[in-house]
Structures are given as C-alpha cells and as structure tokens.
All heavy atoms as TSV, in Angstrom:
chain	resi	resn	atom	element	x	y	z
A	1	MET	N	N	0.846	-1.177	0.000
A	1	MET	CA	C	0.000	0.000	0.000
A	1	MET	C	C	0.890	1.237	0.000
A	1	MET	O	O	1.991	1.231	0.512
A	1	MET	CB	C	-0.880	0.011	1.243
A	1	MET	CG	C	-1.848	-1.103	1.346
A	1	MET	SD	S	-3.476	-0.409	1.359
A	1	MET	CE	C	-4.362	-1.745	0.638
A	2	SER	N	N	0.351	2.291	-0.533
A	2	SER	CA	C	1.123	3.518	-0.598
A	2	SER	C	C	1.146	4.204	0.757
A	2	SER	O	O	0.339	3.933	1.638
A	2	SER	CB	C	0.542	4.445	-1.660
A	2	SER	OG	O	-0.729	4.895	-1.258
A	3	SER	N	N	2.091	5.111	0.897
A	3	SER	CA	C	2.235	5.798	2.172
A	3	SER	C	C	1.080	6.752	2.431
A	3	SER	O	O	0.747	7.014	3.579
A	3	SER	CB	C	3.563	6.546	2.216
A	3	SER	OG	O	3.568	7.569	1.242
A	4	SER	N	N	0.449	7.264	1.369
A	4	SER	CA	C	-0.690	8.167	1.579
A	4	SER	C	C	-1.870	7.426	2.188
A	4	SER	O	O	-2.614	7.997	2.989
A	4	SER	CB	C	-1.099	8.841	0.276
A	4	SER	OG	O	-1.572	7.885	-0.642
A	5	VAL	N	N	-2.034	6.163	1.832
A	5	VAL	CA	C	-3.111	5.367	2.413
A	5	VAL	C	C	-2.837	5.124	3.891
A	5	VAL	O	O	-3.738	5.250	4.725
A	5	VAL	CB	C	-3.281	4.028	1.656
A	5	VAL	CG1	C	-4.279	3.134	2.360
A	5	VAL	CG2	C	-3.712	4.274	0.234
A	6	SER	N	N	-1.602	4.815	4.239
A	6	SER	CA	C	-1.297	4.568	5.642
A	6	SER	C	C	-1.374	5.858	6.463
A	6	SER	O	O	-1.782	5.825	7.620
A	6	SER	CB	C	0.065	3.908	5.795
A	6	SER	OG	O	1.084	4.756	5.324
A	7	LYS	N	N	-1.016	6.990	5.862
A	7	LYS	CA	C	-1.146	8.271	6.572
A	7	LYS	C	C	-2.607	8.610	6.795
A	7	LYS	O	O	-2.988	9.083	7.869
A	7	LYS	CB	C	-0.463	9.392	5.794
A	7	LYS	CG	C	1.027	9.334	5.848
A	7	LYS	CD	C	1.655	10.447	5.052
A	7	LYS	CE	C	3.164	10.298	5.011
A	7	LYS	NZ	N	3.795	11.342	4.196
A	8	THR	N	N	-3.438	8.351	5.796
A	8	THR	CA	C	-4.871	8.592	5.930
A	8	THR	C	C	-5.467	7.682	6.995
A	8	THR	O	O	-6.287	8.118	7.812
A	8	THR	CB	C	-5.584	8.362	4.591
A	8	THR	OG1	O	-4.985	9.186	3.603
A	8	THR	CG2	C	-7.057	8.669	4.691
A	9	ALA	N	N	-5.062	6.437	7.015
A	9	ALA	CA	C	-5.547	5.514	8.030
A	9	ALA	C	C	-5.074	5.934	9.416
A	9	ALA	O	O	-5.830	5.846	10.386
A	9	ALA	CB	C	-5.077	4.100	7.710
A	10	PHE	N	N	-3.845	6.399	9.513
A	10	PHE	CA	C	-3.308	6.852	10.792
A	10	PHE	C	C	-4.109	8.047	11.321
A	10	PHE	O	O	-4.497	8.089	12.489
A	10	PHE	CB	C	-1.832	7.211	10.633
A	10	PHE	CG	C	-1.129	7.493	11.918
A	10	PHE	CD1	C	-0.847	6.472	12.807
A	10	PHE	CD2	C	-0.765	8.784	12.251
A	10	PHE	CE1	C	-0.200	6.733	14.001
A	10	PHE	CE2	C	-0.121	9.062	13.435
A	10	PHE	CZ	C	0.159	8.034	14.320
A	11	VAL	N	N	-4.402	9.002	10.457
A	11	VAL	CA	C	-5.188	10.178	10.851
A	11	VAL	C	C	-6.609	9.762	11.224
A	11	VAL	O	O	-7.174	10.246	12.211
A	11	VAL	CB	C	-5.179	11.232	9.728
A	11	VAL	CG1	C	-6.164	12.352	10.007
A	11	VAL	CG2	C	-3.782	11.787	9.542
A	12	SER	N	N	-7.191	8.849	10.472
A	12	SER	CA	C	-8.537	8.360	10.786
A	12	SER	C	C	-8.575	7.660	12.139
A	12	SER	O	O	-9.528	7.817	12.902
A	12	SER	CB	C	-9.018	7.398	9.706
A	12	SER	OG	O	-9.080	8.032	8.472
A	13	GLY	N	N	-7.546	6.896	12.430
A	13	GLY	CA	C	-7.471	6.220	13.722
A	13	GLY	C	C	-7.371	7.201	14.870
A	13	GLY	O	O	-8.029	7.037	15.902
A	14	ILE	N	N	-6.579	8.242	14.700
A	14	ILE	CA	C	-6.450	9.251	15.749
A	14	ILE	C	C	-7.773	9.984	15.942
A	14	ILE	O	O	-8.188	10.251	17.077
A	14	ILE	CB	C	-5.309	10.233	15.407
A	14	ILE	CG1	C	-3.967	9.509	15.535
A	14	ILE	CG2	C	-5.342	11.459	16.307
A	14	ILE	CD1	C	-2.783	10.312	15.101
A	15	ILE	N	N	-8.461	10.290	14.845
A	15	ILE	CA	C	-9.761	10.958	14.948
A	15	ILE	C	C	-10.758	10.079	15.704
A	15	ILE	O	O	-11.519	10.575	16.549
A	15	ILE	CB	C	-10.284	11.339	13.552
A	15	ILE	CG1	C	-9.441	12.468	12.988
A	15	ILE	CG2	C	-11.758	11.740	13.594
A	15	ILE	CD1	C	-9.734	12.802	11.541
A	16	CYS	N	N	-10.758	8.782	15.437
A	16	CYS	CA	C	-11.664	7.876	16.154
A	16	CYS	C	C	-11.323	7.801	17.637
A	16	CYS	O	O	-12.230	7.775	18.476
A	16	CYS	CB	C	-11.628	6.477	15.541
A	16	CYS	SG	S	-12.507	6.364	13.984
A	17	ILE	N	N	-10.050	7.790	17.976
A	17	ILE	CA	C	-9.643	7.770	19.376
A	17	ILE	C	C	-10.081	9.059	20.071
A	17	ILE	O	O	-10.605	9.030	21.201
A	17	ILE	CB	C	-8.123	7.566	19.511
A	17	ILE	CG1	C	-7.704	6.216	18.943
A	17	ILE	CG2	C	-7.669	7.725	20.945
A	17	ILE	CD1	C	-8.196	5.022	19.727
A	18	VAL	N	N	-9.887	10.191	19.408
A	18	VAL	CA	C	-10.315	11.472	19.987
A	18	VAL	C	C	-11.833	11.500	20.149
A	18	VAL	O	O	-12.346	11.963	21.179
A	18	VAL	CB	C	-9.827	12.653	19.109
A	18	VAL	CG1	C	-10.470	13.962	19.515
A	18	VAL	CG2	C	-8.315	12.751	19.178
A	19	LEU	N	N	-12.547	10.978	19.180
A	19	LEU	CA	C	-14.003	10.913	19.279
A	19	LEU	C	C	-14.434	10.023	20.442
A	19	LEU	O	O	-15.395	10.340	21.149
A	19	LEU	CB	C	-14.588	10.414	17.961
A	19	LEU	CG	C	-16.091	10.499	17.802
A	19	LEU	CD1	C	-16.578	11.921	17.979
A	19	LEU	CD2	C	-16.488	9.986	16.432
A	20	ALA	N	N	-13.724	8.930	20.661
A	20	ALA	CA	C	-14.029	8.065	21.797
A	20	ALA	C	C	-13.827	8.801	23.114
A	20	ALA	O	O	-14.646	8.691	24.031
A	20	ALA	CB	C	-13.160	6.808	21.752
A	21	VAL	N	N	-12.760	9.578	23.216
A	21	VAL	CA	C	-12.513	10.351	24.436
A	21	VAL	C	C	-13.614	11.382	24.646
A	21	VAL	O	O	-14.114	11.549	25.769
A	21	VAL	CB	C	-11.115	11.011	24.377
A	21	VAL	CG1	C	-10.937	12.000	25.509
A	21	VAL	CG2	C	-10.028	9.956	24.406
A	22	VAL	N	N	-14.022	12.051	23.571
A	22	VAL	CA	C	-15.101	13.043	23.678
A	22	VAL	C	C	-16.395	12.380	24.130
A	22	VAL	O	O	-17.108	12.909	24.989
A	22	VAL	CB	C	-15.291	13.773	22.326
A	22	VAL	CG1	C	-16.563	14.602	22.316
A	22	VAL	CG2	C	-14.088	14.637	22.026
A	23	VAL	N	N	-16.703	11.218	23.586
A	23	VAL	CA	C	-17.913	10.500	23.983
A	23	VAL	C	C	-17.829	10.099	25.452
A	23	VAL	O	O	-18.802	10.258	26.199
A	23	VAL	CB	C	-18.144	9.264	23.080
A	23	VAL	CG1	C	-19.205	8.352	23.664
A	23	VAL	CG2	C	-18.526	9.698	21.688
A	24	PHE	N	N	-16.682	9.596	25.880
A	24	PHE	CA	C	-16.535	9.212	27.285
A	24	PHE	C	C	-16.705	10.404	28.221
A	24	PHE	O	O	-17.234	10.269	29.314
A	24	PHE	CB	C	-15.180	8.553	27.552
A	24	PHE	CG	C	-15.138	7.086	27.189
A	24	PHE	CD1	C	-14.162	6.599	26.338
A	24	PHE	CD2	C	-16.056	6.199	27.700
A	24	PHE	CE1	C	-14.106	5.267	26.007
A	24	PHE	CE2	C	-16.017	4.851	27.377
A	24	PHE	CZ	C	-15.044	4.386	26.525
A	25	VAL	N	N	-16.273	11.578	27.793
A	25	VAL	CA	C	-16.356	12.761	28.648
A	25	VAL	C	C	-17.762	13.358	28.645
A	25	VAL	O	O	-18.277	13.735	29.705
A	25	VAL	CB	C	-15.318	13.821	28.202
A	25	VAL	CG1	C	-15.538	15.144	28.907
A	25	VAL	CG2	C	-13.907	13.310	28.461
A	26	LEU	N	N	-18.396	13.448	27.477
A	26	LEU	CA	C	-19.638	14.200	27.369
A	26	LEU	C	C	-20.915	13.366	27.456
A	26	LEU	O	O	-21.959	13.908	27.806
A	26	LEU	CB	C	-19.644	14.997	26.062
A	26	LEU	CG	C	-18.548	16.058	25.923
A	26	LEU	CD1	C	-18.654	16.742	24.578
A	26	LEU	CD2	C	-18.626	17.063	27.051
A	27	ALA	N	N	-20.867	12.105	27.105
A	27	ALA	CA	C	-22.088	11.295	27.094
A	27	ALA	C	C	-22.404	10.807	28.504
A	27	ALA	O	O	-21.585	10.878	29.420
A	27	ALA	CB	C	-21.921	10.105	26.154
A	28	ASP	N	N	-23.629	10.314	28.659
A	28	ASP	CA	C	-24.015	9.771	29.954
A	28	ASP	C	C	-24.770	8.453	29.742
A	28	ASP	O	O	-25.227	8.145	28.658
A	28	ASP	CB	C	-24.863	10.768	30.735
A	28	ASP	CG	C	-26.113	11.180	29.999
A	28	ASP	OD1	O	-26.164	10.989	28.772
A	28	ASP	OD2	O	-27.044	11.697	30.644
A	29	GLY	N	N	-24.844	7.690	30.795
A	29	GLY	CA	C	-25.558	6.423	30.742
A	29	GLY	C	C	-24.830	5.380	29.917
A	29	GLY	O	O	-23.611	5.387	29.783
A	30	LEU	N	N	-25.619	4.481	29.361
A	30	LEU	CA	C	-25.043	3.400	28.566
A	30	LEU	C	C	-24.448	3.895	27.246
A	30	LEU	O	O	-23.551	3.269	26.697
A	30	LEU	CB	C	-26.097	2.333	28.272
A	30	LEU	CG	C	-26.462	1.434	29.443
A	30	LEU	CD1	C	-27.560	0.466	29.032
A	30	LEU	CD2	C	-25.252	0.676	29.930
A	31	ARG	N	N	-24.965	5.029	26.764
A	31	ARG	CA	C	-24.424	5.577	25.512
A	31	ARG	C	C	-22.937	5.851	25.642
A	31	ARG	O	O	-22.173	5.673	24.698
A	31	ARG	CB	C	-25.163	6.859	25.157
A	31	ARG	CG	C	-24.695	7.459	23.855
A	31	ARG	CD	C	-25.496	8.683	23.486
A	31	ARG	NE	N	-26.878	8.290	23.277
A	31	ARG	CZ	C	-27.916	9.035	23.637
A	31	ARG	NH1	N	-27.729	10.184	24.212
A	31	ARG	NH2	N	-29.132	8.615	23.408
A	32	ARG	N	N	-22.503	6.294	26.817
A	32	ARG	CA	C	-21.081	6.539	27.051
A	32	ARG	C	C	-20.277	5.276	26.799
A	32	ARG	O	O	-19.238	5.309	26.153
A	32	ARG	CB	C	-20.873	7.002	28.487
A	32	ARG	CG	C	-19.424	7.008	28.918
A	32	ARG	CD	C	-19.290	7.393	30.359
A	32	ARG	NE	N	-19.575	8.827	30.470
A	32	ARG	CZ	C	-19.773	9.450	31.610
A	32	ARG	NH1	N	-19.757	8.788	32.734
A	32	ARG	NH2	N	-20.001	10.732	31.625
A	33	TRP	N	N	-20.761	4.161	27.295
A	33	TRP	CA	C	-19.986	2.932	27.211
A	33	TRP	C	C	-20.008	2.307	25.834
A	33	TRP	O	O	-18.964	1.977	25.277
A	33	TRP	CB	C	-20.459	1.941	28.269
A	33	TRP	CG	C	-20.213	2.492	29.629
A	33	TRP	CD1	C	-21.137	2.952	30.513
A	33	TRP	CD2	C	-18.937	2.708	30.248
A	33	TRP	NE1	N	-20.522	3.437	31.630
A	33	TRP	CE2	C	-19.175	3.298	31.506
A	33	TRP	CE3	C	-17.634	2.462	29.854
A	33	TRP	CZ2	C	-18.144	3.631	32.367
A	33	TRP	CZ3	C	-16.604	2.795	30.710
A	33	TRP	CH2	C	-16.872	3.369	31.951
A	34	TYR	N	N	-21.210	2.129	25.256
A	34	TYR	CA	C	-21.194	1.416	23.975
A	34	TYR	C	C	-20.662	2.273	22.842
A	34	TYR	O	O	-19.984	1.773	21.954
A	34	TYR	CB	C	-22.541	0.764	23.635
A	34	TYR	CG	C	-23.731	1.660	23.406
A	34	TYR	CD1	C	-23.883	2.367	22.228
A	34	TYR	CD2	C	-24.739	1.758	24.362
A	34	TYR	CE1	C	-24.984	3.166	22.014
A	34	TYR	CE2	C	-25.852	2.547	24.149
A	34	TYR	CZ	C	-25.968	3.245	22.970
A	34	TYR	OH	O	-27.067	4.026	22.768
A	35	SER	N	N	-20.908	3.572	22.843
A	35	SER	CA	C	-20.359	4.425	21.789
A	35	SER	C	C	-18.865	4.662	21.991
A	35	SER	O	O	-18.083	4.610	21.035
A	35	SER	CB	C	-21.081	5.767	21.750
A	35	SER	OG	O	-22.420	5.594	21.407
A	36	GLY	N	N	-18.459	4.915	23.221
A	36	GLY	CA	C	-17.051	5.158	23.502
A	36	GLY	C	C	-16.180	3.954	23.204
A	36	GLY	O	O	-15.121	4.076	22.582
A	37	ILE	N	N	-16.636	2.795	23.626
A	37	ILE	CA	C	-15.866	1.575	23.374
A	37	ILE	C	C	-15.840	1.255	21.876
A	37	ILE	O	O	-14.819	0.826	21.343
A	37	ILE	CB	C	-16.413	0.404	24.207
A	37	ILE	CG1	C	-16.103	0.651	25.683
A	37	ILE	CG2	C	-15.839	-0.922	23.743
A	37	ILE	CD1	C	-16.732	-0.334	26.623
A	38	PHE	N	N	-16.963	1.504	21.191
A	38	PHE	CA	C	-17.008	1.271	19.745
A	38	PHE	C	C	-15.952	2.112	19.024
A	38	PHE	O	O	-15.161	1.586	18.236
A	38	PHE	CB	C	-18.401	1.599	19.201
A	38	PHE	CG	C	-18.482	1.592	17.710
A	38	PHE	CD1	C	-18.542	0.396	17.019
A	38	PHE	CD2	C	-18.493	2.780	16.996
A	38	PHE	CE1	C	-18.613	0.387	15.635
A	38	PHE	CE2	C	-18.566	2.784	15.613
A	38	PHE	CZ	C	-18.628	1.581	14.936
A	39	PHE	N	N	-15.925	3.417	19.297
A	39	PHE	CA	C	-14.967	4.282	18.620
A	39	PHE	C	C	-13.531	3.976	19.040
A	39	PHE	O	O	-12.605	4.089	18.236
A	39	PHE	CB	C	-15.300	5.754	18.847
A	39	PHE	CG	C	-16.477	6.218	18.030
A	39	PHE	CD1	C	-17.652	6.603	18.636
A	39	PHE	CD2	C	-16.393	6.267	16.654
A	39	PHE	CE1	C	-18.730	7.031	17.890
A	39	PHE	CE2	C	-17.469	6.695	15.886
A	39	PHE	CZ	C	-18.642	7.073	16.517
A	40	ALA	N	N	-13.332	3.579	20.287
A	40	ALA	CA	C	-11.985	3.224	20.731
A	40	ALA	C	C	-11.481	1.976	20.000
A	40	ALA	O	O	-10.327	1.929	19.555
A	40	ALA	CB	C	-11.970	3.006	22.239
A	41	ILE	N	N	-12.333	0.982	19.856
A	41	ILE	CA	C	-11.938	-0.246	19.162
A	41	ILE	C	C	-11.673	0.035	17.685
A	41	ILE	O	O	-10.669	-0.418	17.126
A	41	ILE	CB	C	-13.005	-1.345	19.336
A	41	ILE	CG1	C	-12.992	-1.844	20.779
A	41	ILE	CG2	C	-12.786	-2.495	18.361
A	41	ILE	CD1	C	-14.117	-2.796	21.109
A	42	ILE	N	N	-12.568	0.793	17.052
A	42	ILE	CA	C	-12.365	1.134	15.639
A	42	ILE	C	C	-11.056	1.904	15.469
A	42	ILE	O	O	-10.269	1.635	14.548
A	42	ILE	CB	C	-13.554	1.958	15.099
A	42	ILE	CG1	C	-14.824	1.118	15.086
A	42	ILE	CG2	C	-13.264	2.515	13.709
A	42	ILE	CD1	C	-14.775	-0.084	14.176
A	43	GLY	N	N	-10.793	2.862	16.351
A	43	GLY	CA	C	-9.560	3.634	16.267
A	43	GLY	C	C	-8.322	2.783	16.433
A	43	GLY	O	O	-7.346	2.939	15.693
A	44	LEU	N	N	-8.354	1.875	17.402
A	44	LEU	CA	C	-7.197	1.001	17.620
A	44	LEU	C	C	-6.952	0.072	16.436
A	44	LEU	O	O	-5.805	-0.136	16.025
A	44	LEU	CB	C	-7.379	0.188	18.901
A	44	LEU	CG	C	-7.216	0.962	20.198
A	44	LEU	CD1	C	-7.563	0.074	21.384
A	44	LEU	CD2	C	-5.810	1.495	20.325
A	45	VAL	N	N	-8.015	-0.477	15.881
A	45	VAL	CA	C	-7.864	-1.378	14.731
A	45	VAL	C	C	-7.294	-0.624	13.532
A	45	VAL	O	O	-6.391	-1.116	12.848
A	45	VAL	CB	C	-9.215	-2.045	14.383
A	45	VAL	CG1	C	-9.163	-2.736	13.034
A	45	VAL	CG2	C	-9.607	-3.028	15.466
A	46	VAL	N	N	-7.792	0.581	13.286
A	46	VAL	CA	C	-7.295	1.366	12.158
A	46	VAL	C	C	-5.831	1.754	12.378
A	46	VAL	O	O	-5.012	1.686	11.455
A	46	VAL	CB	C	-8.183	2.607	11.931
A	46	VAL	CG1	C	-7.562	3.542	10.916
A	46	VAL	CG2	C	-9.565	2.188	11.481
A	47	LEU	N	N	-5.478	2.144	13.604
A	47	LEU	CA	C	-4.079	2.480	13.893
A	47	LEU	C	C	-3.161	1.275	13.722
A	47	LEU	O	O	-2.071	1.397	13.159
A	47	LEU	CB	C	-3.943	3.039	15.304
A	47	LEU	CG	C	-4.397	4.471	15.511
A	47	LEU	CD1	C	-4.315	4.833	16.988
A	47	LEU	CD2	C	-3.574	5.425	14.693
A	48	LEU	N	N	-3.578	0.127	14.206
A	48	LEU	CA	C	-2.758	-1.081	14.059
A	48	LEU	C	C	-2.594	-1.461	12.589
A	48	LEU	O	O	-1.514	-1.874	12.170
A	48	LEU	CB	C	-3.361	-2.233	14.862
A	48	LEU	CG	C	-3.267	-2.093	16.377
A	48	LEU	CD1	C	-4.007	-3.235	17.067
A	48	LEU	CD2	C	-1.820	-2.045	16.830
A	49	ASN	N	N	-3.657	-1.319	11.805
A	49	ASN	CA	C	-3.545	-1.602	10.371
A	49	ASN	C	C	-2.620	-0.615	9.680
A	49	ASN	O	O	-1.850	-0.991	8.796
A	49	ASN	CB	C	-4.921	-1.589	9.705
A	49	ASN	CG	C	-5.654	-2.886	9.911
A	49	ASN	OD1	O	-5.047	-3.928	10.105
A	49	ASN	ND2	N	-6.970	-2.819	9.873
A	50	ALA	N	N	-2.676	0.647	10.068
A	50	ALA	CA	C	-1.784	1.645	9.466
A	50	ALA	C	C	-0.330	1.323	9.793
A	50	ALA	O	O	0.540	1.423	8.922
A	50	ALA	CB	C	-2.147	3.037	9.970
A	51	LEU	N	N	-0.058	0.923	11.024
A	51	LEU	CA	C	1.308	0.547	11.393
A	51	LEU	C	C	1.765	-0.695	10.629
A	51	LEU	O	O	2.909	-0.782	10.195
A	51	LEU	CB	C	1.399	0.318	12.898
A	51	LEU	CG	C	1.249	1.564	13.766
A	51	LEU	CD1	C	1.208	1.179	15.236
A	51	LEU	CD2	C	2.370	2.537	13.493
A	52	ARG	N	N	0.851	-1.646	10.458
A	52	ARG	CA	C	1.186	-2.861	9.715
A	52	ARG	C	C	1.468	-2.534	8.251
A	52	ARG	O	O	2.414	-3.058	7.660
A	52	ARG	CB	C	0.036	-3.858	9.822
A	52	ARG	CG	C	0.319	-5.187	9.163
A	52	ARG	CD	C	-0.803	-6.156	9.418
A	52	ARG	NE	N	-2.079	-5.580	9.025
A	52	ARG	CZ	C	-2.873	-6.090	8.102
A	52	ARG	NH1	N	-2.534	-7.188	7.467
A	52	ARG	NH2	N	-4.014	-5.505	7.803
A	53	TRP	N	N	0.665	-1.623	7.658
A	53	TRP	CA	C	0.880	-1.230	6.259
A	53	TRP	C	C	2.215	-0.521	6.095
A	53	TRP	O	O	2.916	-0.729	5.104
A	53	TRP	CB	C	-0.236	-0.328	5.775
A	53	TRP	CG	C	-1.557	-1.021	5.615
A	53	TRP	CD1	C	-1.766	-2.356	5.405
A	53	TRP	CD2	C	-2.842	-0.422	5.665
A	53	TRP	NE1	N	-3.109	-2.616	5.336
A	53	TRP	CE2	C	-3.791	-1.442	5.477
A	53	TRP	CE3	C	-3.294	0.885	5.827
A	53	TRP	CZ2	C	-5.158	-1.191	5.450
A	53	TRP	CZ3	C	-4.647	1.123	5.808
A	53	TRP	CH2	C	-5.558	0.111	5.625
A	54	GLN	N	N	2.592	0.312	7.056
A	54	GLN	CA	C	3.883	0.997	6.969
A	54	GLN	C	C	5.035	0.000	7.069
A	54	GLN	O	O	6.040	0.129	6.384
A	54	GLN	CB	C	4.016	2.052	8.077
A	54	GLN	CG	C	3.228	3.296	7.800
A	54	GLN	CD	C	3.393	4.331	8.896
A	54	GLN	OE1	O	3.908	4.029	9.961
A	54	GLN	NE2	N	2.932	5.532	8.642
A	55	ARG	N	N	4.870	-0.990	7.934
A	55	ARG	CA	C	5.927	-1.989	8.097
A	55	ARG	C	C	6.072	-2.825	6.823
A	55	ARG	O	O	7.182	-3.112	6.392
A	55	ARG	CB	C	5.585	-2.901	9.281
A	55	ARG	CG	C	6.736	-3.720	9.759
A	55	ARG	CD	C	6.435	-4.438	11.055
A	55	ARG	NE	N	5.052	-4.256	11.486
A	55	ARG	CZ	C	4.341	-5.217	12.033
A	55	ARG	NH1	N	4.835	-6.388	12.242
A	55	ARG	NH2	N	3.089	-4.974	12.413
A	56	VAL	N	N	4.954	-3.196	6.214
A	56	VAL	CA	C	4.997	-3.980	4.985
A	56	VAL	C	C	5.568	-3.149	3.840
A	56	VAL	O	O	6.350	-3.657	3.011
A	56	VAL	CB	C	3.581	-4.508	4.633
A	56	VAL	CG1	C	3.534	-5.069	3.222
A	56	VAL	CG2	C	3.155	-5.558	5.628
A	57	ALA	N	N	5.221	-1.876	3.758
A	57	ALA	CA	C	5.734	-1.005	2.700
A	57	ALA	C	C	7.239	-0.787	2.851
A	57	ALA	O	O	7.925	-0.580	1.865
A	57	ALA	CB	C	5.003	0.332	2.709
A	58	GLY	N	N	7.736	-0.845	4.069
A	58	GLY	CA	C	9.156	-0.644	4.307
A	58	GLY	C	C	10.008	-1.837	3.928
A	58	GLY	O	O	11.215	-1.712	3.721
A	59	GLU	N	N	9.415	-3.001	3.802
A	59	GLU	CA	C	10.196	-4.206	3.483
A	59	GLU	C	C	10.503	-4.313	2.022
A	59	GLU	O	O	9.980	-3.782	1.156
A	59	GLU	CB	C	9.409	-5.458	3.913
A	59	GLU	CG	C	9.332	-5.579	5.408
A	59	GLU	CD	C	8.546	-6.833	5.833
A	59	GLU	OE1	O	7.980	-7.513	4.967
A	59	GLU	OE2	O	8.512	-7.083	7.034
C-alpha cells in the first residue's frame, strides 16, 4: 500500500480515538460505554492496520 493510504488511516485512527474520548467525557448512561468503546476499538484497529501497512511497505 502507498504511504498516503497509511497516513490517511493513521489520521482516521487518531480521529476515532479522539471521538471516543469526547464521547466518554460528554455522554451519559449506557451511551457513554457502547459508543465510547465502539470508537476506541475502531480507532485502535485502524491504527494497528496503518502501522502494519507501513511496516509492509518498508520491506
């Protein structure tokens, strides 16, 4: 994969992590947990894939 794809994925992952933090801070009730955890998991998966793509592109 090209480096622009991994940079885009990296930025998307950071945005999802930030969104998860915002949800955890501002939401209440169960919405805090299921939305916050959802965005945190999506962000982590996207970040891990971006790191994996960079490692594969470097080889």
